[in-house]
N, C-alpha and C positions, 0 to 999 in steps of 0.2 A: 156576186161579186158586184162594189159597190162604186158606183158613177161617179169620174168627177166631174168637178164643175167647171162649166166654160171659162174659163182664164178669157182674158184680153192682155195680151202681152204686148207690151210694146219697148221699143230698146232705147236708149239716150240719142238725142240728135247727131253727136260724135258720131254715134254707131247706123246710123244710117245711109252713110256713103257705101255705096256698090264695092268700091274695096277693102273696106273690113268685112272680113270672112266672119267674127263669132264675136257674140257682143253679151253681157249679161241682159236680160230683158226681165221688168216687174209686171207687175197687175195689180191692181185696184178697185177692180172692178167686180167686187164679193164685200159685201157687207161686213166691217170687220177683220178682215183678211186681207194680206200682200202675199202676194205667191213673187220666186223670183226661179229664173233657169237661166242656164245658160243654151247659146244660139246654137251650138252643137252638138247638145246631148236636152234635146226638149222635151224630153220623156221624164227627165229628173228635177222633178219641180219640189222646192222647199218652200214650204207654208211659215209665217211668224202673225201676232195678231199687230194689230195697229200699235201696240204700246213698243211692243218688240221689235219693232219696224224705228220707232223714234228714237229708241237706244240705240241701234246701231246706226243708223244715219248720223245722231249727233256724236257719236264717237268717230264715226269718218272722218266728217269735218272737225273734229278736233284734232285727226290726225295719228290718231291711238292704231292705224291699221296702215298706215303708212308705207311703201316697199322701198327698199334700197338698192339701187342697183348699183 
């Protein structure tokens, strides 16, 4: 069994409020790897390269994943 790296996950400032019960979390402490998880499902971790992270964040900033309510 392969040991999982020790990711150091952090939440966005808006999610650090105790009234917010779940948030996406990101770990940037492993060279060349970005890890994502949902605080409600901490055992499910998605990893990507730094280039993939840049592509994702650029798309989010450009509104490509905006959710309409």
